[in-house]
N, C-alpha and C positions, 0 to 999 in steps of 0.2 A: 681421686684430684684429695688435695692439699690444704689443712688447714693453718700453717705453721705460716708468716708473714714476714717474717724474719727467718737468711739463708745462717746454716750453721757458722758460717764467718762472719755474718749478722749476731747470732746472738755469743759468741768468739771476743768477747771483753778483756780476759787478761790477754789478752795476745796485740790488741790492738795498740797505737803505736796513741799518747795523749796525744796530741791532734787531731786525730779520727775520734777520740775516747768523748774528746769537746765536741767536736761536726754531735757527734750522737745526744750529745747529754743538751747540747744549745737545743737541738730538733725535743728532742722530749720536753721542754720547761715548755719551750713555744708552744707547741702542744696544747698542754696540760692550762694554759693562762689562758688558750683561747677557749676553753670552757667555761669559769669562772665565773659568767653570770648564770651560767643553765643550773647548777651544783651548787650553789653557796650556799643556800639551804640543805642539803646530802651531806649525807654523814659515808665511811665509809668503813668504820669501824666504833665500837662503842654499844651500846645497848638502845640506842634512837637510829631509825632511819631515814629520816625527816628531822628536819630542829621542832622543836615544840613550837608553833604557833604557824609550821605550815602544812600542809598535804601535799602529797604526790597521786599525782591525778593523769590520765592520758595526756594532753597536752605541755605537761612538767608540770613543775614545783610550782601548787602558789600562796595563795596568805592564806589564811584557816578564822574567814571573820567568826566562826561560832565559838573558835578560842576566845578570839580576841573581844567580844561580845563579851563573856563567859568573865572576863579577866577584869574590864571597865565595871560592869557589875560587881565582884568583891572589890575593888576600888573607893565603888561607891556607898556601900557597904560599913567600907572599915578596914577589913578586910586588907592586909598587905597577900600581895602575888606571890602563889605556892607555901600557902597558908592550910 
């Protein structure tokens, strides 16, 4: 069994015509846009895995209410966020 989703011909971008390349590019962009709501607070690089103020759970990314409560406490004390 192969775990490859694309054939070697599909991966040969150098030899695609401009029209074929645009078809693949458009398909990739549509797929990426389809998940925007699901991964809005996730990072694919950098030092954070999830945006501060959000947490990753088995059901997806959810707002971290403890984080936001502590931010409200700091603001009430006159502290600015991040201090």
